[in-house]
C-alpha positions as CSV (number, residue, x, y, z in Angstrom):
1,X,-9.3,-57.5,24.9
2,X,-5.9,-57.2,23.2
3,X,-7.5,-55.3,20.3
4,X,-9.0,-52.8,22.7
5,X,-5.7,-52.0,24.4
6,X,-3.7,-51.7,21.2
7,X,-6.2,-49.2,19.8
8,X,-6.1,-47.3,23.0
9,X,-2.3,-47.0,22.9
10,X,-2.3,-45.7,19.3
11,X,-5.0,-43.1,20.0
12,X,-2.7,-40.3,21.4
13,X,-0.5,-40.5,18.3
14,X,-3.5,-40.0,16.0
15,X,-4.7,-36.5,15.0
16,X,-8.2,-35.9,16.4
17,X,-10.5,-33.6,14.4
18,X,-7.7,-31.9,12.5
19,X,-5.9,-30.8,15.6
20,X,-2.1,-30.8,15.7
21,X,-0.3,-32.7,18.4
22,X,2.3,-31.2,20.6
23,X,4.9,-33.2,18.7
24,X,3.7,-31.8,15.3
25,X,3.9,-28.3,16.7
26,X,7.5,-28.8,17.9
27,X,8.4,-30.5,14.6
28,X,7.1,-27.5,12.7
29,X,9.3,-25.2,14.7
30,X,12.2,-27.5,14.1
31,X,11.5,-27.7,10.3
32,X,10.8,-24.0,9.9
33,X,13.6,-22.9,12.3
34,X,15.7,-21.1,9.6
35,X,12.7,-19.3,8.2
36,X,11.5,-18.3,11.7
37,X,14.9,-17.2,12.7
38,X,15.2,-15.1,9.5
39,X,11.9,-13.4,10.3
40,X,12.9,-12.7,13.9
41,X,16.3,-11.4,12.8
42,X,14.8,-9.0,10.3
43,X,12.6,-7.6,13.0
44,X,15.1,-7.5,15.9
45,X,18.2,-6.7,13.8
46,X,20.2,-8.6,16.4
47,X,21.2,-12.3,16.4
48,X,21.2,-12.3,20.2
49,X,17.5,-11.2,20.2
50,X,16.3,-13.3,17.2
51,X,17.2,-16.6,18.7
52,X,15.3,-16.1,22.0
53,X,12.3,-14.9,20.0
54,X,12.1,-18.2,18.1
55,X,12.6,-20.2,21.4
56,X,9.9,-18.1,23.1
57,X,7.5,-18.6,20.3
58,X,8.1,-22.3,20.4
59,X,7.4,-22.4,24.1
60,X,4.3,-20.3,23.6
61,X,2.9,-22.6,21.0
62,X,3.5,-25.7,23.1
63,X,0.8,-24.4,25.4
64,X,-1.7,-24.3,22.5
65,X,-1.7,-27.9,21.2
66,X,-5.2,-27.5,19.8
67,X,-3.9,-25.5,16.8
68,X,-5.4,-26.8,13.6
69,X,-2.7,-28.5,11.5
70,X,-3.3,-26.3,8.4
71,X,-2.6,-23.2,10.5
72,X,0.5,-24.6,12.2
73,X,3.1,-22.9,10.1
74,X,1.2,-19.7,10.2
75,X,0.9,-19.9,14.0
76,X,4.6,-20.6,14.3
77,X,5.4,-17.6,12.2
78,X,2.9,-15.4,14.0
79,X,4.3,-16.4,17.4
80,X,7.8,-15.7,16.2
81,X,6.8,-12.3,14.8
82,X,5.1,-11.3,18.1
83,X,8.0,-12.5,20.2
84,X,10.5,-10.6,17.9
85,X,8.4,-7.4,18.0
86,X,8.3,-7.6,21.8
87,X,12.1,-7.9,21.8
88,X,12.5,-4.6,20.0
89,X,9.4,-2.7,21.0
90,X,11.3,0.2,22.4
91,X,13.4,0.5,19.2
92,X,10.2,0.4,17.1
93,X,8.6,3.1,19.3
94,X,11.7,5.3,18.8
95,X,11.4,4.8,15.0
96,X,7.9,6.1,14.9
97,X,8.9,9.8,14.8
98,X,10.4,9.3,11.3
99,X,7.0,8.3,10.0
100,X,4.4,10.3,11.9
101,X,4.1,13.1,9.4
102,X,4.0,10.8,6.4
103,X,1.1,11.5,4.1
104,X,1.8,8.7,1.6
105,X,-1.2,6.8,0.3
106,X,-1.3,3.0,0.6
107,X,-3.0,0.2,-1.1
108,X,-4.4,-3.0,0.4
109,X,-2.7,-4.7,-2.5
110,X,0.8,-3.4,-1.5
111,X,2.2,-6.7,-0.4
112,X,5.1,-8.8,-1.8
113,X,4.5,-11.7,-4.2
114,X,5.8,-15.2,-3.4
115,X,8.6,-14.6,-6.0
116,X,9.5,-11.3,-4.4
117,X,9.6,-13.0,-0.9
118,X,11.9,-15.7,-2.3
119,X,14.2,-13.1,-3.8
120,X,14.3,-11.2,-0.5
121,X,15.2,-14.5,1.2
122,X,18.3,-14.5,-0.9
123,X,19.4,-11.1,0.3
124,X,21.8,-11.1,3.3
125,X,19.7,-10.2,6.3
126,X,22.5,-7.9,7.5
127,X,22.0,-5.8,4.3
128,X,18.3,-5.4,5.1
129,X,19.0,-4.7,8.8
130,X,21.5,-2.0,7.8
131,X,19.1,-0.4,5.3
132,X,16.0,-0.3,7.4
133,X,15.1,0.8,10.9
134,X,13.2,-1.5,13.3
135,X,9.8,-0.2,12.3
136,X,10.4,-0.5,8.6
137,X,11.8,-4.0,9.0
138,X,8.9,-5.1,11.1
139,X,6.5,-3.5,8.6
140,X,8.3,-5.3,5.8
141,X,7.8,-8.6,7.5
142,X,4.2,-8.0,8.7
143,X,2.8,-6.2,5.7
144,X,5.0,-7.3,2.8
145,X,5.8,-10.9,3.8
146,X,2.9,-11.9,6.1
147,X,0.3,-9.8,4.2
148,X,-1.2,-8.4,7.4
149,X,-3.5,-5.4,7.0
150,X,-2.3,-1.9,7.7
151,X,-4.6,-1.8,10.8
152,X,-3.2,-5.1,12.1
153,X,0.4,-3.9,11.5
154,X,-0.3,-0.7,13.5
155,X,-2.0,-2.7,16.3
156,X,0.8,-5.3,16.6
157,X,3.6,-2.7,16.4
158,X,1.7,-0.4,18.7
159,X,2.2,2.6,16.3
160,X,-0.3,5.2,15.1
161,X,-2.1,4.2,11.9
162,X,-1.0,7.4,10.3
163,X,2.5,6.0,10.1
164,X,1.2,4.3,6.9
165,X,4.4,5.0,4.9
166,X,6.4,3.0,7.4
167,X,3.9,0.2,7.1
168,X,4.4,-0.4,3.4
169,X,7.0,-2.8,1.9
170,X,7.6,-0.5,-1.1
171,X,8.2,2.5,1.1
172,X,10.4,0.5,3.5
173,X,12.6,-0.7,0.6
174,X,13.1,2.9,-0.6
175,X,14.7,3.9,2.7
């Protein structure tokens, strides 16, 4: 029966049906830490708020160990975005008044390319934070980098959809 027990001991380490283990989830947060922190920092604009956002996202994901492996990095990023947005919700709400009367048109193709995202990663986050308000930074991350729809951005940020100008990466970069 030695063969039975050795197989049984190995089983928890093996991935079952494409499901990521808790260890894989935590490893993803560790491997993607700099990127997740950068995303949270762009949204919160504050080092003291960005770090807890990543930590809270990591803790949140630990409760969902059935995440498919292929979605793991996306889940880690989405969890970080949600936690960072919660950290600065009041600041985002205060920024809305600057965008409510905006009548700019938008395109569903108005997202950043992989090359543009890599270039943006080379910009000092403090420069982006200084140039953009919390709503514009959040929209830049959600729409421009994460390619979320305008409707999803408005829903996650809890802003009126008619704030479309603030939900576009091109418009955000003009500010």
